[in-house]
N, C-alpha and C positions, 0 to 999 in steps of 0.2 A: 504494500500500500504506500502511495506517495505521501500520505497525510503525515507521516512521522516527522518530516522536515517542514511542515506547513504551519503558518501562524498568521492570523489577522483578526482585527476587530471589525465591527460593522456598525451600521446605522440603526437607529431606533425611532420609528415614526409610524403614524397612521397615514396611509397613502390617500392623497386627494383624488388621484386618478389611478385605480388599481392596475391598469394595463401598462403603466410606465413607472417602474421603480428601479432604483439603483440596487445593485446586488449587495448582499450582506454575507460575510464569510464565516460567521458563526450563527447562533440564533439567540433570540432574546426571550426573556420570560417576565411575566408581570406578577407583582405581589398582590394586585387587586383583582386578579382574575379577568382582566381585560385582554382582548386580542390586540396585538401590536403588529404592525406591518412596517417593513423598512421602506424608506424612500430616498434618502439623500446621504451618500457617503463620499468623503474625500479620503483617498488613501495615497500615501507616498511611501515607497519602499526604497531603501538605500542598501546597496550591496557592494561589498569589497572582500575578496577572499572568501572565507566561510561565514563572515558576519553579515547578518541582515538586521536593519533597523526599520521598524514599521511605525509609521505615524498615521493617525486617522482622526477624522473629525466627523461627528454624527449629530443628528438632531432627532427629536421625536415630537409628536403631537398626540396627546392623549390625556387620560385622567391624571390628576395630581397625586400620584401614588408612587411608591418605590418600585423599581423594576431592576432587572439585571441582564447582562449580556453573557453568553457562554460561548467560548471560543477554544478550539483545540490548539495547543501549543506543544512544541517538541521537547521542551525542557521545563524544569521547575524555575519559574521566574521569581526573583527576589525584589525587594523594594528598590534597590539601586538600579534595577533594570527598567523601571517604569517611571515615567514623569509626564506632566501635563505641559502643553505648548500654547502659545498665543494663537488666537483664531486667524490673524491676518496672514500667516504663512501659507495657509491652504488656498486662500483666495489668490495669492500671488502665483503659486504654482499652477493652479487651474487656468488662470487667465493667460499665463505665459505660454503654455503648450496647447491651448485650445485652438480649434479651427478658427481661421481669421478671414475677415472680409476687408479688402483694401479698395480704395477708390482713387482713380487716376484721371487726370485731365491731360489731353494731348497738348504739347507746347506748339507754339507758332512754327510751322514747317520751314519758314524763312529765317528763323532766328539763328544767328551764328554765335555759338558759345565761345567765350574766350579760351584759348589754349592755355594749359593742357587740362583744364578742369573737366572732371567727369560729370556726366549728366545726372542730375538728381532724379532718383526713381521713387521717391516717396517713402523711403525707409527712415525710421526713427532710430537714432543711435542708442546703443545699449547703455545705455547708462547702468509612619504607620507602625503597628505593633510587631513584636517579635514573632517569627514563624512558629507554628506548632505542628505536631505530628500525631495528634490524637485520632484514633479511628472514628469514623462517623457511623454510629449505630452498628448494625451488623450486616451491612449491604455491600461490603467490599470497597467502600469509598473512603479515601484517606485525605485529610486536609494537610497538604504539603507545605503551604505557606499562607500567611494571612497578614495583610497590612492595608493602610489607607493612603491614598494619593488624591489630594484635592477633594472633590465630591464623590470619589469612587472608593467603595469598601471592597477590597480585592481579596479573593480566596483562590488559591491554586489547588486543584483536586487531582487525584489519581483514582482509577477505578479498575476493578478486576473484570467487570462485565458491564455491558451497556444497560441491561435491565436494572442492575443495582443503582447505577448512576441516575437513570430515569426515576426510579423510586425515591432515591434520596432527595432529588430536587423537588419532587412533589411533596414529600414530607416536610421539607423546609418552606412550604407554602408558596412555591413558585408554580404558576400555571404554565407549564411548558407545552409546546404544540403536541397535538395528538400524534401517536405513532412515532415518537422521537427515537426509541430504542434502535430500530434498524439503521437510522442515520448515524447514530453514535457508535454503532458496533465496529465499523472498520477502523475508526480512530482509537477506540479502546484496544482492539486487537493489535494495532500498530505501536502501542505503548505511549500514545500521546497523553499529555496532561490537559487539564481543562481550566482555562482562565475564566473565572466568574467575577465580573465587575458589577457590583451592585451600586446603584446611584440613589443618593438621598435627595429627593426632589426639593426639599426645603433649602438646600444649598444652591439651587439653580434658579436663575432669573428667567421668568416666562415673558415672552413677547408674542402677543396675538395668539395665545394658545400653543405656542411652539417654544421649545427650549433648545438653545444651542449649548450643548455640553462642552466642557473643556476638552480640547483635543488631547488624545493620549499618544504616547510614544514608548515603545519598548524594543529591546534588542536581544539577540540570542545568536548562538553559533551552531550551524548545521552544514553538512556537505552539499546538500541539495537545495536549490532555490525554488521554492514552491509557494502556492497560494491556495488555501482550502476554499472551496465554493459550494460543496455539496450540502453542508449543514444549513446554509442560507436558504435553500430551497424549501425548507419547512415553513418559513415565514413568507414565502412568495405569494403575492396576490395576483400573479400573472407573469408577463414577460418582464425580465430584469435587465438593466444595463450594468455593466461592470467596467469601470475606468480605473486603470492602474498607472500611476506615475512612478517610474523607476529612475533613480539617480545612481550612477556608477562611474568610477574613474575610467575615462577613455573607452567606454563600452556601451553599446546599445543592446537591448534584449528583445526577444520575441518568444512566442510559445513553442515549447519543444514537443508537445503532445497534442496540439490542435493545428488545423490549417492556418496559415498566415497570409495576409494580403495587405498591401498599402492602399490607402484611400485615394481615389482619383483626385488630382489636384491641378492647380493652374487653369481653372475654368473661368471664362468670362460669364457673368450672369446679368440678368435684367436689373434695372434700377430698383424695381420693387423688392429685390432681395435685401436692400438696406433695412427695411422695416420688418422683414420676416426671415432674417438670416438663420436664427436657431431652427425655425421650422423647415427652411430649405435644407440645412445641413442634416437634420434628422431624416428627411426624405432620402437624401443622397446616401447616408449611412445605412438606412434600412434596405435600400436597393442593393448596396454592396453586400450586406449579409445575406440577402435573399439569393444573390448570385453565387455566394460562397458560404453555404450553410456551416455553422459552427466555427466560422473563421474568427481569429483574433486580428483586429484591424490596427495597423500602425498608423497613427495620426501625427506623430511628431518624433523627431530624433535630432537633437541639436545641442551644442554646448550650453550648459546651464548659465554661463556668464555672458552670453550674447544672444541677440535675436535680430531678425531683419525680415519684415518690419516687426516692431515691438508693440503688442497691445498693452503691455505694462512693462515697467523696468525689469531687466533681467535679474537673476538672483545674485546676491553679493556673498562674500565669505561668511558673514554672520548668519545668513539664511541657511547655508550648507551646514554650518555648525549646529544650528538649531534642529535641523532635520536628521542629524546623526553623525556629522563629521567629528564630533567630539569623542565618539566611542569607536571610531574605525581604527584607531591605533596608529595613525600616520597623519602627517600634514596633508591636508586636502586643498587643492587648488581649484577654485570654482570654475575656471576656464577649462580644466581637464575633465570636469564632471560632465557626463552626457545625460541629458534628460530625455527619457523615452516615454511616450504616451501610448498605451495599448487600450483598446476599446472593443468590447464584445457585447452581444445581446442574445439572450437565450430564454427559452421557456422552461417550465418546471420539469419536463421529462426529457430535455435535450442534453443534459450534462451527465457524462459517465464517470469522469474522474476530475480530480483537482488540477489546477493549472500548474505546469512545470515550465520554468523559464530557462533559456539558454542564451549565451552571448553570441552575437552574430556580427558580420562585417558592416562597415559604415555605408550609408546611402545618402543621396542628395536628391532634391526635387522640390517643386513648389516655390521657386524663387523667381524674381524678375531678372533672370539670367538668360542670355541668348548665346547660341552657338556661332560657329564661323559663318553660317549662312544667315545670321541675324534672326533665327527662329527661336521662339521662347521654348524653354525646356518642357518636356512632357513626361509625366509619371515619375517613378523613382528609378534610379540607376546606381550601380556601385560607385564608390568615391573613396578618396583618401580620408575625408573627415565627414562627420555626420552633419548634414545640412538639409533635412527633410521636414516639410510642414504641410498641413492641409491649408491651402490658401486659395481664395477666390476673389475675383475682381469685378468691380463696376467701372467701366471705362467711358469717358466722354470724349469722342473724337473732336478734332479741331473743326469749328464751323465758320471761322472767319475767312476773309479773303486770302488767297495765295497769289502773291504778286511777283515772286522771284522765279527764275528760270530753272533752278535746281533745288526744289523743296525736299526736305527730309522729313518723312513721316515716321510715326511710331515712337516719338520721344515723350515719355510720360512723367508727370510730376504732381505736385500738390495743386490745390485749387487756385485759379487766377485771382488777382487782387479784388476784382469786383464780386467774387463769390466767397470771400473769406468769412463773411458774417454768417453764411448759411452752411458752410462745409469746412471741415478741418483737415480732411485727408488722413486722419488717424485711423488705424485698423480697429475693427470691431470684433470682439471675441465671442464665440458661441459657447455659452456656459449653460448650466442647468438643462442639459440636453434630454435628461430622462423625463422632464416635464414639458418639453416642446410639443405643441399640437401636432397630431399625426393624422394622416388621411385627408387633409384639407388643402393640399397643395399638389399640383401636377408638375412633376419634376421636369418633364420635357419643355414646359413653357417657361422655365426659369433659366435654362442654359442656352447660351448662344453658340456653342460648339457641340458636335456629336460627342458622346461618351461611349465609344465602342466597347470598352471593357465591361460596361453595364448594359449594353444594348439600349441606350437612351439616345434618341435622335434630338438634334437641336430644334427647338420650336419656339424659343423666345423671340420677341420683337426686337430686331437689331436697330440700334440708333443710326441715323444717317451718317455715312462715312465710315462705319465700323468695318474693319477687316480683321480676320482671325490673327491674333498676334503669334499664334503657334506655327503659322505657315507663311506669314508675310515678311517681306524685307522692308527696309526703311525708305527707300527712294520712291518717290511718286511725283505726279504732276497734275495740275489742273483739277484739283479737288478729288482725284482718285487716290484714296488713302492706301499707303503701305505696299505698293508693288512697283515693278518696272513695266507696267502696262503700256506706258507711253512709248517706250523703246520697242516693245513687241509690236505695237501698232504701226510704227514707222517702218519696221522691217517687212511687215505684211504688205503695206502700201507699196514699198519699193519693189518687192517681188512681183506684185500684180502689174506695176508699171512696166517693169522689164519684160514680163511675159507678153503684155499688150504690144510693146514696141517690136518684139521679135516676130509676132504674128503679122504685124503690118509690113515688115520687111519681106517676110515670106510671100505675102499677098502681092507685093509689087513685082516680085520675080515671076 
């Protein structure tokens, strides 16, 4: 069983929309007998050598009563292994590696930039009590450790069999999901311990019926890098989203035991996408998973200390220390840390085993970078460094007069001066994707290019002068954006004229 090396906490919440919930990698129990469903989890995993540091933030919405989370862990955790974190760190990570929407305006094709300055392309610069060992009743359950961290009262349990653990939790007045024993069995048989984090609701501030609990972080050492997800299915109210952020020195990760795919990127979209970006991206992601069942989708792989464009400032050394750099046992350089974002979506009966991660070579894609033919890069490809992101663009072609004889098309930047008050050019991040409306958007009408890997044809209304940046060159003329069409036309005319003259000479003979 892969669960022996697996560890993770999860979210605690009543789902407002049961069909869209973030995955929970343990399960939770209620002291008041209320049913709880997970909906929003932020997870960051840091890995170096055999050490894993897990940080998570969760919330819940429900009755004002104590409840607890139960999570399988590979070792007995002590108080020094567990700490709480500030809320802000998770928002930073989620925005930094989230799918992003950029907006570009085409510059005057007749503008002559001063040498040797590089054309601006819209990118933002990166800126508790002593442990006990008393047996618990006679059910084969043992309390291995017990301590308090923040609002969490933590107990680490071991068990001889899953039925005994199930019974013990119920006798302790926890209303665990029905039929829990079969889910617990493989973890018990693998020798896992169980992290029970009970929360005292009196120590938590409530906002509009929802409590944001203090984020938890803990670390451990195991040879295999895994993530348990099967226990979370007990609390599932339907399809679940799982988003995992992984930080590791010089290395990106993907799933070792599930199919992997990179999200289609560098697509131009209609202007309507600005107000419906989360909804658009959810449709694109769902289509990707539909075409690649059970796949784990890579949405981001980039240095943690940089970004281009940046929806939020990149991570700094203190952020990396907060997320686990302080326990990795070596000096950690934020620029050497690779941030990988993995995303999957699955139903209650679709998961057979826990996620296992493996290190893989770097990739790049989703940037405003062009090849020797001046064509915008498409998809993901191998590279020396990780520079891959899910990036989508709204482009505004030049609509003014073209008065020069040698115009250059396809130079994109921020909004012109007369539009600065209504547009900033800053990227928009797609967050809270588990709660994005689904089934209300027609994907084909949002994209301006075919997406062959998803069998999605372009059907969006293209703005006047728009030319596909993935296939066009920069030179153009007379209002024809982005190609050498004028030269091709002259060649055709010349060929026709020569043919006509030749026929006339033959007729005279």
